[in-house]
RODO-2510 file (C-alpha; in nm, 4 decimals, decimal comma):
residues 311
     n   res          X          Y          Z
     1     m     0,0000     0,0000     0,0000
     2     s     0,1441     0,3335    -0,0991
     3     t     0,0839     0,6754     0,0402
     4     t     0,0923     0,9830    -0,1848
     5     i     0,2938     1,2753    -0,0480
     6     p     0,2651     1,6091    -0,2263
     7     l     0,5881     1,8009    -0,2690
     8     s     0,4363     2,1481    -0,2867
     9     f     0,5508     2,3852    -0,0187
    10     p     0,4000     2,7088     0,1114
    11     a     0,5303     3,0503     0,0024
    12     s     0,7634     3,0653     0,3018
    13     g     0,9598     2,7722     0,1607
    14     n     0,9028     2,5532     0,4702
    15     p     0,7441     2,2068     0,4528
    16     p     0,3843     2,1775     0,5665
    17     s     0,3507     2,1041     0,9344
    18     h     0,1058     1,9032     1,1362
    19     p    -0,2415     2,0645     1,1621
    20     g    -0,1985     2,1031     1,5331
    21     a     0,1488     2,2527     1,5087
    22     a     0,0177     2,6097     1,4961
    23     k    -0,1459     2,5668     1,8331
    24     l     0,1676     2,4130     1,9751
    25     r     0,3822     2,6991     1,8481
    26     t     0,1573     2,9729     1,9883
    27     p     0,0760     2,8815     2,3449
    28     g    -0,1062     3,1364     2,5541
    29     a     0,1982     3,1853     2,7752
    30     t     0,3833     3,3580     2,4892
    31     q     0,1054     3,6093     2,4192
    32     e     0,1336     3,9497     2,5806
    33     p    -0,1538     4,0635     2,8018
    34     l    -0,4143     4,2850     2,6411
    35     w    -0,3152     4,5898     2,8450
    36     v     0,0463     4,5594     2,7271
    37     r    -0,0567     4,5467     2,3616
    38     v    -0,2933     4,8409     2,4069
    39     l    -0,0217     5,0405     2,5849
    40     l     0,2390     4,9783     2,3162
    41     l    -0,0074     5,0563     2,0366
    42     s    -0,1142     5,3776     2,2131
    43     i     0,2461     5,4920     2,2539
    44     a     0,3170     5,4261     1,8856
    45     l     0,0027     5,6093     1,7723
    46     l     0,0762     5,9019     2,0060
    47     f     0,4310     5,9297     1,8726
    48     l     0,3131     5,9224     1,5100
    49     t     0,0409     6,1769     1,5800
    50     v     0,2666     6,4257     1,7572
    51     f     0,5737     6,3998     1,5360
    52     l     0,4235     6,3153     1,1959
    53     v     0,0507     6,3757     1,1553
    54     l     0,0186     6,7080     1,3401
    55     p     0,3181     6,8750     1,1646
    56     l     0,1888     6,7546     0,8286
    57     v    -0,1622     6,8812     0,8995
    58     s    -0,0264     7,2150     1,0228
    59     v     0,1687     7,2635     0,6988
    60     f    -0,1439     7,2305     0,4857
    61     a    -0,3543     7,4290     0,7346
    62     e    -0,1136     7,7235     0,7223
    63     a    -0,0794     7,6932     0,3457
    64     f    -0,4564     7,7327     0,2941
    65     k    -0,5084     7,9715     0,5865
    66     k    -0,5850     8,2669     0,3586
    67     g    -0,7829     8,0670     0,1080
    68     w    -0,7326     7,8880    -0,2172
    69     e    -0,6597     8,2036    -0,4171
    70     a    -0,3749     8,3054    -0,1866
    71     y    -0,2341     7,9542    -0,2070
    72     i    -0,2365     7,9541    -0,5880
    73     a    -0,0820     8,3011    -0,5931
    74     a     0,1996     8,1854    -0,3626
    75     i     0,2982     7,8805    -0,5653
    76     t     0,2651     8,0567    -0,9017
    77     e     0,4739     8,3594    -0,8033
    78     a     0,7739     8,4098    -1,0328
    79     d     1,0416     8,3127    -0,7795
    80     a     0,8417     8,0072    -0,6708
    81     i     0,8024     7,8923    -1,0320
    82     t     1,1772     7,9318    -1,0832
    83     a     1,2475     7,7314    -0,7675
    84     i     1,0108     7,4546    -0,8775
    85     r     1,1642     7,4456    -1,2247
    86     l     1,5204     7,4313    -1,0861
    87     t     1,4239     7,1538    -0,8433
    88     l     1,2723     6,9468    -1,1240
    89     i     1,5723     7,0047    -1,3530
    90     t     1,8104     6,9012    -1,0762
    91     a     1,6133     6,5831    -1,0053
    92     l     1,5822     6,4998    -1,3764
    93     i     1,9618     6,5128    -1,4085
    94     a     2,0679     6,3644    -1,0737
    95     v     1,8299     6,0666    -1,0606
    96     p     1,9219     5,9156    -1,4028
    97     l     2,2918     5,9599    -1,3233
    98     n     2,2462     5,7801    -0,9929
    99     l     2,0395     5,5147    -1,1704
   100     v     2,3268     5,4356    -1,4069
   101     f     2,5818     5,4434    -1,1256
   102     g     2,3655     5,2317    -0,8965
   103     l     2,3125     4,9618    -1,1598
   104     a     2,6812     4,9511    -1,2505
   105     a     2,8019     4,9481    -0,8893
   106     s     2,5504     4,6893    -0,7695
   107     w     2,6172     4,4623    -1,0697
   108     t     2,9933     4,4834    -1,0091
   109     i     2,9751     4,4250    -0,6344
   110     a     2,7113     4,1494    -0,6384
   111     k     2,8309     3,9502    -0,9400
   112     f     3,2117     3,9738    -0,9224
   113     e     3,4921     3,9307    -0,6728
   114     f     3,7811     4,1774    -0,7003
   115     r     4,0342     4,3650    -0,4923
   116     g     3,9062     4,6857    -0,3413
   117     k     3,5460     4,5647    -0,3172
   118     n     3,5160     4,6706     0,0460
   119     i     3,6679     5,0090    -0,0368
   120     l     3,4043     5,0622    -0,3067
   121     l     3,1286     4,9730    -0,0587
   122     t     3,2730     5,2219     0,1891
   123     l     3,2821     5,4973    -0,0718
   124     i     2,9189     5,4285    -0,1641
   125     d     2,8219     5,4768     0,2019
   126     l     3,0279     5,7969     0,2331
   127     p     2,7386     6,0428     0,1792
   128     f     2,5516     5,8737     0,4666
   129     s     2,8345     5,9537     0,7083
   130     v     2,9304     6,3006     0,5833
   131     s     2,7159     6,6029     0,6635
   132     p     2,5554     6,7534     0,3508
   133     v     2,6987     7,0913     0,4504
   134     i     3,0478     6,9413     0,4513
   135     s     2,9907     6,7929     0,1070
   136     g     2,8862     7,1359    -0,0170
   137     l     3,2029     7,2876     0,1297
   138     i     3,4074     7,0251    -0,0551
   139     y     3,2718     7,1589    -0,3843
   140     v     3,3532     7,5119    -0,2719
   141     l     3,7107     7,3967    -0,2045
   142     l     3,7281     7,2416    -0,5514
   143     f     3,5437     7,4928    -0,7695
   144     g     3,5366     7,8147    -0,5660
   145     a     3,7199     8,1313    -0,6673
   146     q     4,0099     8,0351    -0,4407
   147     g     3,9646     7,6605    -0,4941
   148     w     4,1821     7,4122    -0,6728
   149     f     4,0128     7,4591    -1,0118
   150     g     3,8809     7,8110    -0,9502
   151     p     4,1428     8,0064    -1,1510
   152     w     4,1157     7,7706    -1,4497
   153     l     3,7353     7,7880    -1,4478
   154     r     3,7469     8,1673    -1,4272
   155     e     3,9875     8,1870    -1,7225
   156     h     3,7547     7,9748    -1,9354
   157     d     3,4393     8,1518    -1,8126
   158     i     3,2894     7,8337    -1,6672
   159     k     3,0568     7,8662    -1,3685
   160     i     3,0137     7,5706    -1,1368
   161     l     2,9316     7,7281    -0,8026
   162     f     2,6298     7,9571    -0,7649
   163     a     2,4871     7,8019    -1,0814
   164     v     2,2951     7,4938    -1,1905
   165     p     2,6042     7,2683    -1,2357
   166     g     2,7074     7,3141    -0,8718
   167     i     2,3558     7,2381    -0,7496
   168     v     2,3411     6,9235    -0,9639
   169     l     2,6836     6,8049    -0,8466
   170     a     2,5950     6,8542    -0,4802
   171     t     2,2633     6,6730    -0,5281
   172     v     2,4259     6,3820    -0,7100
   173     f     2,6760     6,3402    -0,4259
   174     v     2,4199     6,3239    -0,1458
   175     t     2,1831     6,0925    -0,3375
   176     f     2,4052     5,8426    -0,5191
   177     p     2,3982     5,5704    -0,2461
   178     f     2,0207     5,5160    -0,2607
   179     v     1,9871     5,3113    -0,5798
   180     a     2,3059     5,1141    -0,5220
   181     r     2,2218     5,0342    -0,1595
   182     e     1,8795     4,8994    -0,2578
   183     l     2,0127     4,6796    -0,5365
   184     i     2,3317     4,5375    -0,3840
   185     p     2,1684     4,3146    -0,1179
   186     l     1,8912     4,2176    -0,3608
   187     m     2,1383     4,1033    -0,6270
   188     q     2,3549     3,9255    -0,3710
   189     e     2,0538     3,7335    -0,2432
   190     q     1,9480     3,6296    -0,5932
   191     g     2,2947     3,5103    -0,6873
   192     s     2,4202     3,4726    -1,0432
   193     e     2,2907     3,1258    -1,1386
   194     e     2,0235     3,2579    -1,3760
   195     e     2,2683     3,4875    -1,5549
   196     e     2,5191     3,2046    -1,5905
   197     a     2,2500     2,9764    -1,7335
   198     a     2,1477     3,2432    -1,9857
   199     l     2,5084     3,2904    -2,0965
   200     v     2,5597     2,9149    -2,1308
   201     l     2,2492     2,8995    -2,3519
   202     g     2,4025     3,1579    -2,5832
   203     a     2,2497     3,4863    -2,4674
   204     s     2,4671     3,7949    -2,4934
   205     g     2,5528     4,0018    -2,1883
   206     w     2,3107     4,2761    -2,2937
   207     k     2,0220     4,0314    -2,3480
   208     t     2,1016     3,8633    -2,0167
   209     f     2,0744     4,1971    -1,8407
   210     w     1,7462     4,2976    -2,0081
   211     h     1,5672     3,9626    -1,9930
   212     v     1,7074     3,8042    -1,6754
   213     t     1,8650     4,0537    -1,4357
   214     l     1,6385     4,3553    -1,4852
   215     p     1,3059     4,1694    -1,4378
   216     n     1,4387     4,0247    -1,1117
   217     i     1,5399     4,3621    -0,9682
   218     k     1,2743     4,5916    -1,1177
   219     w     1,0823     4,6555    -0,7938
   220     g     1,3963     4,7110    -0,5905
   221     l     1,5210     4,9451    -0,8625
   222     l     1,1988     5,1479    -0,8542
   223     y     1,2203     5,1602    -0,4754
   224     g     1,5700     5,3089    -0,4936
   225     i     1,4678     5,5579    -0,7630
   226     i     1,1766     5,6837    -0,5523
   227     l     1,3973     5,7371    -0,2467
   228     c     1,6656     5,9020    -0,4587
   229     n     1,4150     6,1383    -0,6206
   230     a     1,2607     6,2354    -0,2865
   231     r     1,6028     6,3175    -0,1409
   232     a     1,7066     6,5077    -0,4541
   233     m     1,4018     6,7344    -0,4401
   234     g     1,4218     6,7887    -0,0654
   235     e     1,7977     6,8369    -0,0248
   236     f     1,8857     7,1552     0,1644
   237     g     2,2308     7,1521     0,3270
   238     a     2,4628     7,0821     0,0351
   239     v     2,2561     7,2851    -0,2116
   240     s     2,2438     7,5790     0,0301
   241     v     2,6243     7,5984     0,0349
   242     v     2,6806     7,5842    -0,3417
   243     s     2,3760     7,7785    -0,4646
   244     g     2,4641     8,1259    -0,3404
   245     h     2,0952     8,1891    -0,2575
   246     i     2,0456     8,3997    -0,5686
   247     r     1,6759     8,4719    -0,5649
   248     g     1,4975     8,3778    -0,8838
   249     e     1,8048     8,1953    -1,0162
   250     t     1,9648     7,9370    -0,7855
   251     n     1,7022     7,8721    -0,5185
   252     t     1,5409     7,5301    -0,5099
   253     i     1,2101     7,4692    -0,3294
   254     p     1,3661     7,4151     0,0170
   255     l     1,5769     7,7312    -0,0189
   256     q     1,2753     7,9295    -0,1377
   257     v     1,0814     7,8155     0,1691
   258     e     1,3655     7,9357     0,3939
   259     i     1,3745     8,2785     0,2270
   260     l     0,9985     8,3279     0,2537
   261     y     0,9978     8,2181     0,6172
   262     n     1,2852     8,4529     0,7070
   263     e     1,0864     8,7361     0,5459
   264     y     0,7898     8,6509     0,7751
   265     n     0,5815     8,5601     0,4722
   266     f     0,4531     8,2536     0,6526
   267     q     0,1543     8,1734     0,4333
   268     a     0,3651     8,1709     0,1158
   269     a     0,6390     7,9723     0,2892
   270     f     0,3946     7,7025     0,3986
   271     a     0,2276     7,7042     0,0575
   272     v     0,5568     7,6264    -0,1170
   273     a     0,6466     7,3800     0,1599
   274     s     0,3186     7,1981     0,1012
   275     l     0,4523     7,0967    -0,2422
   276     l     0,7321     6,9067    -0,0712
   277     a     0,4854     6,7640     0,1802
   278     f     0,2660     6,6456    -0,1057
   279     l     0,5732     6,4891    -0,2670
   280     a     0,6467     6,3111     0,0626
   281     l     0,2950     6,1654     0,0714
   282     i     0,3239     6,0420    -0,2867
   283     t     0,6650     5,8942    -0,2083
   284     l     0,5240     5,7176     0,0974
   285     a     0,2366     5,5708    -0,1045
   286     l     0,4673     5,4498    -0,3819
   287     k     0,7128     5,3145    -0,1252
   288     s     0,4386     5,1143     0,0452
   289     f     0,3134     4,9812    -0,2883
   290     i     0,6596     4,8702    -0,3977
   291     e     0,7288     4,7095    -0,0585
   292     w     0,4059     4,5137    -0,1034
   293     r     0,5091     4,4123    -0,4546
   294     l     0,8520     4,3058    -0,3288
   295     r     0,6924     4,0809    -0,0681
   296     d     0,4348     3,9516    -0,3146
   297     s     0,6894     3,8732    -0,5857
   298     s     0,9480     3,7121    -0,3604
   299     v     1,0991     3,4093    -0,5294
   300     n     1,0498     3,0726    -0,3657
   301     i     1,3744     2,8860    -0,4012
   302     l     1,1983     2,5534    -0,3527
   303     p     1,0089     2,4459    -0,6683
   304     e     0,6598     2,3030    -0,6547
   305     p     0,6422     1,9898    -0,8686
   306     d     0,3151     1,9158    -1,0405
   307     k     0,3355     1,5465    -0,9588
   308     s     0,3579     1,3580    -0,6355
   309     v     0,5676     1,0575    -0,5460
   310     s     0,4782     0,7408    -0,3643
   311     r     0,6576     0,5614    -0,0939
***
């Protein structure tokens, strides 16, 4: 007499357990009392309300304090439009550059072994450990009037600081770890077996990347792009140092908010700030969606055969 045993496993990759195992694994002694769970949940909700919800609500409340017409007038004012345009231009340049760098760095680190690998990882993490203001001062040291390349730039009438190139460079520096840091652990976890199989079957390196590697990392890549874009649009410290605060020319949205606030034009300051707050909400929604997709599309390393075997 033979017994049929299915070889399909649950999404977690663990073999099916005895029907009563769940009860055995979750005895009542390991469950926290109700009052403890309520207390912890209340503390978490109180913290989120005080430090996240209330500030966010106050931004929009102050922005619309004088009505919809005043809000539209504040965000369509000439200097505000220039700040919005400069912020978008900076993000449109910095994010694709970081996308290319992140893909190249993560591919190199995850798929190959070479000398200096740990040094490259350390350099990628450098913007996380260096203050943005310090990074801005580094560009001043390099491209300022008294900097290393300052005299040569002045002779050739090239402006880096207090112009769009300096703002883009500072933004690229503070944002380049985001894409790479999202992809490196993802690629390392996936390994290189699929790429090796594709190459053995005759696929070129470019086809292997487009049809094997990219589909496996697409959600992690989008996650890194979203974080990179949010940081690029909201960066203040490094951009503040290299921009020169030239009104109507080199102010991004965060710098424009600072100027309006220092001029006691609070309604306009909060109106422009609400654009960044709205961007943060969109980023949070996209981030949550992609995290859900990453969990939903996780690869089960154990296959599920269609047939069963007998013993």
